[in-house]
DSSP file (Angstrom, degrees, kcal/mol; ACC not computed):
  #  RESIDUE AA STRUCTURE BP1 BP2  ACC     N-H-->O    O-->H-N    N-H-->O    O-->H-N    TCO  KAPPA ALPHA  PHI   PSI    X-CA   Y-CA   Z-CA
    1    1 A M              0   0    0      0, 0.0     0, 0.0     0, 0.0     0, 0.0   0.000 360.0 360.0 360.0 131.6   66.5   36.0  -59.7
    2    2 A G     >  +     0   0    0      3,-0.1     4,-2.6     4,-0.0     5,-0.2   0.567 360.0 138.0  83.0   8.9   65.0   32.5  -60.2
    3    3 A E  H  > S+     0   0    0      1,-0.2     4,-2.7     2,-0.2     5,-0.2   0.904  70.3  47.7 -55.7 -47.0   61.5   33.7  -59.7
    4    4 A K  H  > S+     0   0    0      1,-0.2     4,-2.3     2,-0.2    -1,-0.2   0.902 112.7  49.3 -63.6 -41.6   60.0   31.7  -62.6
    5    5 A D  H  > S+     0   0    0      2,-0.2     4,-2.4     1,-0.2    -1,-0.2   0.910 112.4  47.7 -64.1 -42.7   61.8   28.5  -61.5
    6    6 A V  H  X S+     0   0    0     -4,-2.6     4,-2.9     2,-0.2     5,-0.2   0.935 112.4  48.5 -64.9 -46.0   60.6   28.9  -57.9
    7    7 A L  H  X S+     0   0    0     -4,-2.7     4,-2.3    -5,-0.2    -2,-0.2   0.901 111.7  50.2 -61.8 -40.2   57.0   29.6  -58.9
    8    8 A R  H  X S+     0   0    0     -4,-2.3     4,-2.2    -5,-0.2    -1,-0.2   0.923 111.9  48.0 -62.4 -44.7   57.0   26.6  -61.2
    9    9 A Y  H  X S+     0   0    0     -4,-2.4     4,-2.6     2,-0.2    -2,-0.2   0.939 112.8  47.3 -61.0 -48.9   58.4   24.4  -58.4
   10   10 A L  H  X S+     0   0    0     -4,-2.9     4,-2.7     1,-0.2     5,-0.2   0.879 110.5  52.9 -62.1 -37.6   55.8   25.7  -55.9
   11   11 A D  H  X S+     0   0    0     -4,-2.3     4,-2.3    -5,-0.2    -1,-0.2   0.915 110.3  48.4 -61.9 -43.4   53.0   25.1  -58.5
   12   12 A T  H  X S+     0   0    0     -4,-2.2     4,-2.4     2,-0.2    -2,-0.2   0.933 113.5  45.8 -61.9 -47.7   54.3   21.5  -58.9
   13   13 A V  H  X S+     0   0    0     -4,-2.6     4,-1.9     2,-0.2    -2,-0.2   0.922 112.6  50.0 -63.5 -45.5   54.4   20.8  -55.2
   14   14 A A  H  <>S+     0   0    0     -4,-2.7     5,-2.7     1,-0.2    -1,-0.2   0.906 111.6  49.5 -61.0 -41.9   51.0   22.4  -54.6
   15   15 A G  H ><5S+     0   0    0     -4,-2.3     3,-1.5     1,-0.2    -1,-0.2   0.900 107.2  54.0 -63.6 -40.7   49.5   20.3  -57.4
   16   16 A I  H 3<5S+     0   0    0     -4,-2.4    -1,-0.2     1,-0.3    -2,-0.2   0.872 107.8  51.7 -60.4 -36.0   51.1   17.1  -56.0
   17   17 A W  T 3<5S-     0   0    0     -4,-1.9    -1,-0.3    -5,-0.2    -2,-0.2   0.432 124.7-105.0 -81.6   1.3   49.3   17.9  -52.7
   18   18 A G  T < 5 +     0   0    0     -3,-1.5     2,-0.2     1,-0.3    -3,-0.2   0.563  69.6 145.8  91.2   9.0   46.0   18.3  -54.4
   19   19 A F      < -     0   0    0     -5,-2.7     2,-0.9    -6,-0.2    -1,-0.3  -0.563  48.7-132.2 -79.7 144.7   45.7   22.1  -54.4
   20   20 A D        -     0   0    0     -2,-0.2     2,-0.5    45,-0.0    -5,-0.1  -0.843  22.0-151.9 -95.6 100.5   44.1   23.9  -57.3
   21   21 A V        +     0   0    0     -2,-0.9     3,-0.1     1,-0.2   -10,-0.0  -0.633  22.1 172.3 -78.5 118.9   46.5   26.7  -58.1
   22   22 A V        +     0   0    0     -2,-0.5     2,-0.3     1,-0.3    -1,-0.2   0.641  64.0   5.7-102.7 -19.1   44.5   29.5  -59.7
   23   23 A S        -     0   0    0      2,-0.0     2,-0.4    29,-0.0    -1,-0.3  -0.991  55.4-156.4-160.0 155.9   47.2   32.1  -59.8
   24   24 A R        +     0   0    0     -2,-0.3     2,-0.4    -3,-0.1   -17,-0.0  -0.993  13.9 177.8-134.8 144.7   50.9   32.6  -59.2
   25   25 A V        -     0   0    0     -2,-0.4     2,-0.4     2,-0.0    -2,-0.0  -0.973  10.3-171.9-150.4 134.6   52.8   35.8  -58.5
   26   26 A G        -     0   0    0     -2,-0.4     2,-0.4     2,-0.0    -2,-0.0  -0.978  14.4-161.3-121.0 137.7   56.3   36.6  -57.8
   27   27 A I        -     0   0    0     -2,-0.4     2,-0.6     2,-0.0    12,-0.1  -0.894  14.0-138.1-122.3 152.7   57.3   40.1  -56.6
   28   28 A I        +     0   0    0     -2,-0.4     2,-0.4    10,-0.2    14,-0.1  -0.928  39.9 153.7-107.6 120.2   60.6   41.9  -56.6
   29   29 A T        +     0   0    0     -2,-0.6     3,-0.0     5,-0.0    -2,-0.0  -0.998  30.2 167.6-152.7 146.1   61.2   43.9  -53.5
   30   30 A N    >>  -     0   0    0     -2,-0.4     4,-2.3     1,-0.0     3,-1.3  -0.797  30.0-145.6-150.5 107.1   63.8   45.3  -51.2
   31   31 A P  T 34 S+     0   0    0      0, 0.0    -1,-0.0     0, 0.0     0, 0.0   0.761  96.3  48.3 -51.3 -29.8   62.3   47.7  -48.7
   32   32 A A  T 34 S+     0   0    0      1,-0.1    -3,-0.0    -3,-0.0     0, 0.0   0.801 127.8  18.0 -81.8 -28.6   65.4   50.0  -48.7
   33   33 A T  T <4 S+     0   0    0     -3,-1.3    -1,-0.1     2,-0.1    -4,-0.0   0.418  81.9 125.3-128.7   3.5   65.9   50.3  -52.4
   34   34 A T     <  -     0   0    0     -4,-2.3    -5,-0.0     1,-0.1     5,-0.0  -0.512  59.5-126.2 -70.1 122.6   62.8   49.3  -54.3
   35   35 A P    >>  -     0   0    0      0, 0.0     4,-2.0     0, 0.0     3,-0.5  -0.327  19.4-114.1 -66.7 153.7   61.7   52.1  -56.7
   36   36 A E  H 3> S+     0   0    0      1,-0.2     4,-2.4     2,-0.2     5,-0.2   0.849 116.6  58.9 -57.2 -37.4   58.2   53.4  -56.4
   37   37 A R  H 3> S+     0   0    0      1,-0.2     4,-2.2     2,-0.2    -1,-0.2   0.906 107.1  47.0 -58.9 -42.5   57.4   52.1  -59.9
   38   38 A Q  H <> S+     0   0    0     -3,-0.5     4,-2.9     2,-0.2    -2,-0.2   0.883 108.9  53.9 -68.9 -38.7   58.3   48.6  -58.8
   39   39 A V  H  X S+     0   0    0     -4,-2.0     4,-2.6     2,-0.2    -2,-0.2   0.927 110.3  47.3 -60.2 -44.9   56.2   48.9  -55.6
   40   40 A R  H  X S+     0   0    0     -4,-2.4     4,-2.4     2,-0.2    -2,-0.2   0.908 112.4  49.6 -64.0 -42.2   53.2   49.9  -57.7
   41   41 A E  H  X S+     0   0    0     -4,-2.2     4,-2.4     2,-0.2    -2,-0.2   0.919 111.1  49.7 -62.4 -43.6   53.8   47.0  -60.1
   42   42 A N  H  X S+     0   0    0     -4,-2.9     4,-2.6     1,-0.2     5,-0.2   0.927 110.2  50.3 -58.0 -47.1   54.1   44.6  -57.1
   43   43 A D  H  X S+     0   0    0     -4,-2.6     4,-2.6     1,-0.2    -1,-0.2   0.905 111.0  49.2 -60.5 -41.4   50.9   45.9  -55.7
   44   44 A Q  H  X S+     0   0    0     -4,-2.4     4,-2.6     2,-0.2    -1,-0.2   0.904 110.6  49.6 -64.4 -41.6   49.1   45.4  -59.0
   45   45 A R  H  X S+     0   0    0     -4,-2.4     4,-2.2     2,-0.2    -2,-0.2   0.916 112.8  47.3 -65.4 -41.3   50.4   41.8  -59.4
   46   46 A L  H  X S+     0   0    0     -4,-2.6     4,-2.5     2,-0.2    -2,-0.2   0.904 112.0  50.3 -66.3 -40.6   49.3   41.0  -55.9
   47   47 A D  H  X S+     0   0    0     -4,-2.6     4,-2.4    -5,-0.2    -2,-0.2   0.927 110.3  50.2 -63.8 -42.8   45.9   42.6  -56.5
   48   48 A D  H  X S+     0   0    0     -4,-2.6     4,-2.2     2,-0.2    -2,-0.2   0.913 112.3  47.1 -60.7 -43.3   45.5   40.6  -59.8
   49   49 A A  H  X S+     0   0    0     -4,-2.2     4,-2.4     2,-0.2    -1,-0.2   0.911 110.9  51.2 -65.9 -40.5   46.3   37.3  -58.0
   50   50 A A  H  X S+     0   0    0     -4,-2.5     4,-2.7     1,-0.2    -2,-0.2   0.892 109.6  51.0 -64.4 -39.2   44.0   38.1  -55.1
   51   51 A Q  H  X S+     0   0    0     -4,-2.4     4,-2.8     2,-0.2    -1,-0.2   0.911 109.9  49.4 -63.2 -43.1   41.2   38.8  -57.7
   52   52 A S  H  X S+     0   0    0     -4,-2.2     4,-2.1     2,-0.2    -2,-0.2   0.916 112.6  48.1 -63.4 -41.7   41.8   35.4  -59.4
   53   53 A F  H  X S+     0   0    0     -4,-2.4     4,-1.9     2,-0.2    -2,-0.2   0.935 113.0  47.3 -61.5 -48.5   41.8   33.7  -56.0
   54   54 A F  H  X S+     0   0    0     -4,-2.7     4,-2.6     1,-0.2    -2,-0.2   0.911 110.7  52.1 -60.5 -44.2   38.5   35.4  -55.0
   55   55 A Q  H  X S+     0   0    0     -4,-2.8     4,-2.6     1,-0.2     5,-0.2   0.899 108.2  51.3 -62.4 -39.7   36.9   34.6  -58.4
   56   56 A A  H  X>S+     0   0    0     -4,-2.1     4,-1.8     1,-0.2     5,-0.6   0.888 110.7  48.9 -64.3 -37.8   37.8   30.9  -58.0
   57   57 A L  H  <5S+     0   0    0     -4,-1.9    -2,-0.2     2,-0.2    -1,-0.2   0.913 112.1  48.1 -66.6 -42.5   36.2   30.9  -54.5
   58   58 A V  H  <5S+     0   0    0     -4,-2.6    -2,-0.2     1,-0.2    -1,-0.2   0.918 113.4  47.0 -64.3 -43.8   33.1   32.5  -55.8
   59   59 A E  H  <5S-     0   0    0     -4,-2.6    -1,-0.2    -5,-0.2    -2,-0.2   0.829  89.2-158.2 -68.2 -31.8   32.8   30.2  -58.7
   60   60 A G  T  <5 +     0   0    0     -4,-1.8     2,-0.6    -5,-0.2    -3,-0.1   0.777  41.5 138.9  60.3  27.5   33.4   27.2  -56.5
   61   61 A R      < -     0   0    0     -5,-0.6     2,-0.3     0, 0.0    -1,-0.2  -0.911  44.8-147.2-110.8 120.1   34.5   25.1  -59.4
   62   62 A A        -     0   0    0     -2,-0.6     2,-0.1    47,-0.1    -6,-0.0  -0.677  21.2-125.4 -84.4 137.5   37.5   22.8  -59.1
   63   63 A R        -     0   0    0     -2,-0.3    -1,-0.1     1,-0.1    47,-0.0  -0.438  29.6 -98.1 -78.5 155.7   39.5   22.4  -62.3
   64   64 A R        -     0   0    0     -2,-0.1    48,-0.1     1,-0.1     2,-0.1  -0.498  45.5-111.2 -70.2 140.5   40.3   19.0  -63.7
   65   65 A P        -     0   0    0      0, 0.0    48,-0.4     0, 0.0    -1,-0.1  -0.422  27.4-120.4 -75.4 151.2   43.7   17.7  -62.7
   66   66 A G     >  -     0   0    0     -2,-0.1     4,-2.1     1,-0.1     5,-0.2  -0.285  32.1 -98.3 -78.5 171.3   46.5   17.3  -65.3
   67   67 A L  H  > S+     0   0    0      1,-0.2     4,-2.6     2,-0.2     5,-0.2   0.912 122.7  53.0 -60.1 -44.5   48.2   14.1  -66.1
   68   68 A R  H  > S+     0   0    0      1,-0.2     4,-2.6     2,-0.2    -1,-0.2   0.908 109.4  49.1 -59.3 -42.8   51.1   14.8  -63.8
   69   69 A S  H  > S+     0   0    0      1,-0.2     4,-2.4     2,-0.2    -1,-0.2   0.891 111.6  48.9 -64.4 -39.4   48.8   15.5  -60.8
   70   70 A V  H  X S+     0   0    0     -4,-2.1     4,-2.1     2,-0.2    -2,-0.2   0.900 111.5  49.5 -66.6 -40.5   46.9   12.3  -61.4
   71   71 A I  H  X S+     0   0    0     -4,-2.6     4,-2.3     2,-0.2     5,-0.2   0.948 112.5  46.9 -63.8 -48.8   50.1   10.3  -61.7
   72   72 A F  H  X S+     0   0    0     -4,-2.6     4,-2.4     1,-0.2     5,-0.2   0.904 110.3  53.6 -61.8 -41.3   51.5   11.8  -58.4
   73   73 A F  H  X S+     0   0    0     -4,-2.4     4,-2.7     1,-0.2    -1,-0.2   0.938 112.9  42.4 -57.9 -46.8   48.2   11.2  -56.6
   74   74 A H  H  X S+     0   0    0     -4,-2.1     4,-2.2     2,-0.2    -1,-0.2   0.801 111.1  54.0 -76.0 -29.3   48.1    7.5  -57.5
   75   75 A A  H  X S+     0   0    0     -4,-2.3     4,-2.2     2,-0.2    -1,-0.2   0.924 114.5  42.9 -66.1 -43.2   51.7    6.9  -56.8
   76   76 A Q  H  X S+     0   0    0     -4,-2.4     4,-3.3    -5,-0.2     5,-0.3   0.918 111.3  55.1 -66.1 -43.7   51.2    8.4  -53.3
   77   77 A R  H  X S+     0   0    0     -4,-2.7     4,-1.8    -5,-0.2    -2,-0.2   0.926 111.1  44.4 -55.4 -48.5   47.9    6.5  -52.9
   78   78 A A  H  X S+     0   0    0     -4,-2.2     4,-2.7     2,-0.2     5,-0.2   0.922 115.0  49.4 -62.9 -44.2   49.7    3.2  -53.6
   79   79 A S  H  X S+     0   0    0     -4,-2.2     4,-2.5     1,-0.2    -2,-0.2   0.952 111.9  45.3 -63.0 -49.8   52.6    4.1  -51.4
   80   80 A F  H  < S+     0   0    0     -4,-3.3    -1,-0.2     1,-0.2    -2,-0.2   0.817 116.3  47.8 -67.1 -28.3   50.6    5.1  -48.4
   81   81 A D  H >< S+     0   0    0     -4,-1.8     3,-1.0    -5,-0.3    -1,-0.2   0.917 114.7  44.0 -75.1 -43.6   48.3    2.1  -48.7
   82   82 A E  H 3< S+     0   0    0     -4,-2.7     3,-0.4     1,-0.3    -2,-0.2   0.815 112.8  52.7 -71.1 -31.2   51.2   -0.4  -49.1
   83   83 A F  T 3X  +     0   0    0     -4,-2.5     4,-2.7    -5,-0.2    -1,-0.3  -0.030  68.8 127.3 -94.3  31.3   53.2    1.2  -46.3
   84   84 A A  T <4 S+     0   0    0     -3,-1.0    -1,-0.2     1,-0.2     7,-0.2   0.855  75.2  45.4 -55.7 -37.8   50.4    1.0  -43.8
   85   85 A D  T  4 S+     0   0    0     -3,-0.4    -1,-0.2     1,-0.2    -2,-0.1   0.883 120.3  37.3 -76.0 -38.5   52.6   -0.8  -41.2
   86   86 A S  T  4 S+     0   0    0      1,-0.2    -2,-0.2    -4,-0.1    -1,-0.2   0.670 129.4  31.1 -90.7 -16.3   55.6    1.4  -41.5
   87   87 A A     X  +     0   0    0     -4,-2.7     4,-2.4    -7,-0.1    -1,-0.2  -0.494  69.2 158.0-133.8  65.2   53.8    4.7  -42.0
   88   88 A P  H  > S+     0   0    0      0, 0.0     4,-2.6     0, 0.0     5,-0.2   0.824  72.4  54.3 -64.5 -32.8   50.6    4.3  -40.0
   89   89 A A  H  > S+     0   0    0      2,-0.2     4,-2.3     1,-0.2     5,-0.2   0.937 111.6  44.4 -67.3 -45.0   49.9    8.0  -39.5
   90   90 A D  H  > S+     0   0    0      2,-0.2     4,-2.6     1,-0.2     5,-0.2   0.930 114.6  49.6 -63.0 -44.5   50.0    8.7  -43.3
   91   91 A H  H  X S+     0   0    0     -4,-2.4     4,-2.5    -8,-0.2    -2,-0.2   0.926 111.0  49.0 -59.6 -45.7   47.9    5.6  -44.0
   92   92 A A  H  X S+     0   0    0     -4,-2.6     4,-3.1     2,-0.2     5,-0.2   0.907 110.9  50.7 -61.4 -42.9   45.3    6.6  -41.4
   93   93 A Y  H  X S+     0   0    0     -4,-2.3     4,-2.0     2,-0.2     6,-0.2   0.936 112.8  45.3 -61.7 -47.5   45.2   10.2  -42.9
   94   94 A W  H  <>S+     0   0    0     -4,-2.6     5,-1.7     2,-0.2     6,-0.7   0.897 115.4  48.2 -65.6 -38.1   44.7    8.9  -46.4
   95   95 A K  H ><5S+     0   0    0     -4,-2.5     3,-1.3    -5,-0.2    -2,-0.2   0.940 111.8  48.0 -66.1 -47.7   42.1    6.4  -45.3
   96   96 A E  H 3<5S+     0   0    0     -4,-3.1    -1,-0.2     1,-0.3    -2,-0.2   0.830 109.3  54.5 -62.6 -31.7   40.2    9.0  -43.2
   97   97 A S  T 3<5S-     0   0    0     -4,-2.0    -1,-0.3    -5,-0.2    -2,-0.2   0.583 113.3-121.5 -77.8  -9.2   40.2   11.3  -46.1
   98   98 A G  T X 5S+     0   0    0     -3,-1.3     3,-1.0    -4,-0.4    -3,-0.2   0.519  77.2 124.6  83.6   5.2   38.7    8.6  -48.3
   99   99 A W  T 3 <S+     0   0    0     -5,-1.7    -4,-0.2     1,-0.2    -5,-0.1   0.606  70.7  53.5 -77.7 -10.3   41.5    8.6  -50.8
  100  100 A L  T 3  S+     0   0    0     -6,-0.7    -1,-0.2    -5,-0.2    -5,-0.1   0.444  82.6 115.3 -98.8  -1.4   42.1    4.9  -50.4
  101  101 A D  S X  S-     0   0    0     -3,-1.0     3,-1.7     1,-0.1    -6,-0.0  -0.360  81.2 -90.7 -65.7 145.5   38.5    4.0  -51.1
  102  102 A P  T 3  S+     0   0    0      0, 0.0    -1,-0.1     0, 0.0     3,-0.1  -0.276 109.7  18.8 -56.3 139.7   38.0    1.9  -54.2
  103  103 A G  T 3  S+     0   0    0      1,-0.3     2,-0.4    -3,-0.1    -2,-0.1   0.389  81.1 143.9  83.8  -4.4   37.3    4.0  -57.3
  104  104 A V    <   +     0   0    0     -3,-1.7    -1,-0.3     1,-0.2     3,-0.1  -0.560  22.5 179.1 -73.1 127.5   38.8    7.2  -56.0
  105  105 A R        -     0   0    0     -2,-0.4     2,-0.3     1,-0.2    -1,-0.2   0.642  58.6  -4.8-105.3 -19.9   40.5    9.0  -58.9
  106  106 A Y  S    S-     0   0    0      2,-0.1    -1,-0.2   -33,-0.1   -36,-0.1  -0.969  80.1 -84.8-164.3 172.9   41.7   12.2  -57.3
  107  107 A Y  S    S+     0   0    0     -2,-0.3     2,-0.3    -3,-0.1    -1,-0.1   0.863 112.9  32.4 -55.7 -38.8   41.7   14.3  -54.1
  108  108 A T  S    S-     0   0    0     -3,-0.0     2,-1.9     2,-0.0    -3,-0.1  -0.749  96.7 -97.9-118.3 164.3   38.4   15.9  -55.0
  109  109 A S  S    S+     0   0    0     -2,-0.3   -47,-0.1    -4,-0.1    -2,-0.1  -0.550  72.0 133.6 -83.8  76.7   35.4   14.7  -56.9
  110  110 A V        -     0   0    0     -2,-1.9    -5,-0.1   -47,-0.0     2,-0.1  -0.898  64.8 -91.1-119.5 152.8   36.2   16.2  -60.3
  111  111 A P        -     0   0    0      0, 0.0     2,-0.5     0, 0.0    -2,-0.0  -0.387  38.4-151.8 -62.5 138.5   36.1   14.5  -63.7
  112  112 A V        -     0   0    0    -48,-0.1     5,-0.1    -2,-0.1   -46,-0.1  -0.954  28.1-102.3-113.5 132.5   39.4   12.9  -64.7
  113  113 A N     >  -     0   0    0     -2,-0.5     4,-2.1   -48,-0.4     3,-0.3  -0.252  29.6-127.8 -50.0 130.6   40.3   12.5  -68.3
  114  114 A P  H  > S+     0   0    0      0, 0.0     4,-1.6     0, 0.0    -1,-0.1   0.832 110.2  52.9 -55.2 -34.9   39.6    8.9  -69.4
  115  115 A L  H  > S+     0   0    0      2,-0.2     4,-2.0     1,-0.2     5,-0.2   0.924 108.6  49.7 -67.2 -42.4   43.1    8.5  -70.8
  116  116 A Y  H  > S+     0   0    0     -3,-0.3     4,-2.8     1,-0.2    -1,-0.2   0.858 105.9  58.3 -62.3 -34.0   44.6    9.8  -67.5
  117  117 A D  H  X S+     0   0    0     -4,-2.1     4,-1.6     2,-0.2    -1,-0.2   0.894 106.2  47.5 -63.8 -38.9   42.4    7.2  -65.7
  118  118 A A  H  X S+     0   0    0     -4,-1.6     4,-1.6     1,-0.2    -1,-0.2   0.898 112.8  49.0 -68.4 -39.3   44.0    4.4  -67.7
  119  119 A V  H  X S+     0   0    0     -4,-2.0     4,-2.6     1,-0.2    -2,-0.2   0.898 107.7  54.8 -66.3 -40.3   47.5    5.8  -67.0
  120  120 A R  H  X S+     0   0    0     -4,-2.8     4,-2.9     1,-0.2     5,-0.2   0.877 105.1  53.6 -62.9 -37.6   46.7    6.1  -63.2
  121  121 A R  H  X S+     0   0    0     -4,-1.6     4,-2.5     1,-0.2    -1,-0.2   0.931 111.3  45.4 -61.8 -44.5   45.7    2.4  -63.1
  122  122 A A  H  X S+     0   0    0     -4,-1.6     4,-2.5     2,-0.2    -2,-0.2   0.907 113.7  49.3 -65.7 -41.5   49.0    1.4  -64.6
  123  123 A V  H  X S+     0   0    0     -4,-2.6     4,-2.8     2,-0.2     5,-0.2   0.946 113.0  46.4 -63.5 -48.5   51.0    3.8  -62.3
  124  124 A E  H  X S+     0   0    0     -4,-2.9     4,-2.4     1,-0.2     5,-0.2   0.908 113.1  49.3 -62.8 -41.9   49.2    2.5  -59.2
  125  125 A W  H  X S+     0   0    0     -4,-2.5     4,-2.4    -5,-0.2    -1,-0.2   0.933 113.4  46.9 -60.2 -46.7   49.7   -1.2  -60.3
  126  126 A Y  H  X S+     0   0    0     -4,-2.5     4,-2.6     2,-0.2    -2,-0.2   0.923 113.0  47.7 -64.6 -45.6   53.4   -0.6  -61.0
  127  127 A V  H  X S+     0   0    0     -4,-2.8     4,-2.6     2,-0.2     5,-0.2   0.929 113.3  47.9 -63.2 -45.0   54.1    1.3  -57.7
  128  128 A R  H  X S+     0   0    0     -4,-2.4     4,-2.5    -5,-0.2    -1,-0.2   0.924 113.0  48.7 -60.9 -43.5   52.3   -1.3  -55.6
  129  129 A R  H  X S+     0   0    0     -4,-2.4     4,-2.3    -5,-0.2    -2,-0.2   0.922 111.9  48.9 -62.2 -45.9   54.1   -4.2  -57.4
  130  130 A K  H  X S+     0   0    0     -4,-2.6     4,-2.6     2,-0.2    -2,-0.2   0.920 112.3  48.1 -61.8 -45.4   57.5   -2.4  -56.9
  131  131 A I  H  X S+     0   0    0     -4,-2.6     4,-2.9     1,-0.2     5,-0.2   0.930 111.6  49.6 -62.3 -45.6   56.8   -1.8  -53.2
  132  132 A R  H  X S+     0   0    0     -4,-2.5     4,-2.4    -5,-0.2    -1,-0.2   0.900 112.2  47.9 -61.7 -41.3   55.7   -5.4  -52.6
  133  133 A R  H  X S+     0   0    0     -4,-2.3     4,-2.4     2,-0.2    -1,-0.2   0.925 113.4  48.1 -65.4 -43.9   58.8   -6.8  -54.3
  134  134 A D  H  X S+     0   0    0     -4,-2.6     4,-1.7     1,-0.2    -2,-0.2   0.914 113.1  47.4 -64.0 -41.8   61.1   -4.4  -52.3
  135  135 A L  H  X S+     0   0    0     -4,-2.9     4,-1.2     2,-0.2    -1,-0.2   0.903 112.0  50.0 -66.0 -40.8   59.4   -5.4  -49.0
  136  136 A A  H  X S+     0   0    0     -4,-2.4     4,-1.0    -5,-0.2     3,-0.3   0.897 110.8  50.1 -64.2 -39.7   59.6   -9.1  -49.9
  137  137 A G  H  < S+     0   0    0     -4,-2.4    -1,-0.2     1,-0.2    -2,-0.2   0.829 107.7  53.5 -66.3 -33.2   63.3   -8.7  -50.7
  138  138 A A  H  < S+     0   0    0     -4,-1.7    -1,-0.2     1,-0.2    -2,-0.2   0.752 106.7  52.9 -73.9 -23.3   64.0   -6.9  -47.4
  139  139 A R  H  < S+     0   0    0     -4,-1.2    -1,-0.2    -3,-0.3    -2,-0.2   0.710  88.3  96.8 -84.2 -21.1   62.4   -9.7  -45.4
  140  140 A R  S  < S-     0   0    0     -4,-1.0     3,-0.1    -3,-0.2    -3,-0.0  -0.458  82.6-114.3 -71.4 138.7   64.6  -12.4  -47.0
  141  141 A P        -     0   0    0      0, 0.0    -1,-0.1     0, 0.0    -2,-0.1  -0.425  39.9 -96.6 -68.4 148.3   67.6  -13.4  -45.0
  142  142 A P              0   0    0      0, 0.0     0, 0.0     0, 0.0     0, 0.0  -0.316 360.0 360.0 -64.8 150.0   70.9  -12.6  -46.7
  143  143 A V              0   0    0     -3,-0.1    -3,-0.0     0, 0.0     0, 0.0   0.404 360.0 360.0 -89.1 360.0   72.6  -15.4  -48.7
């Protein structure tokens, strides 16, 4: 129950973290009561997913990120850069990974849709501006 929702959620989270999801599989199982037909179906689904994963490794080709992935990457990029003092470990990790370097558009060097590139600039500008305003407001003494 809820298999599709869980897989969609995991796909979203993996995409936010920069993973290229090549396949998803949910299986229904209960070792004590799963009918043999269901066990065979589960095995086939797992084999199909493993083949997709293997094929993606052999091809060595990263897919272009979707708009949502680009937006999340740049929102995180702005956050980890702006919060360098309060989250130094995250900032250092992003810096060492090269994701804070000028011109970086995504976790990997893949083409990014030019329209998404325009959106990412706006997202990153907005997030940085919001963080700076919030930090400035937190530093002001109460009235």
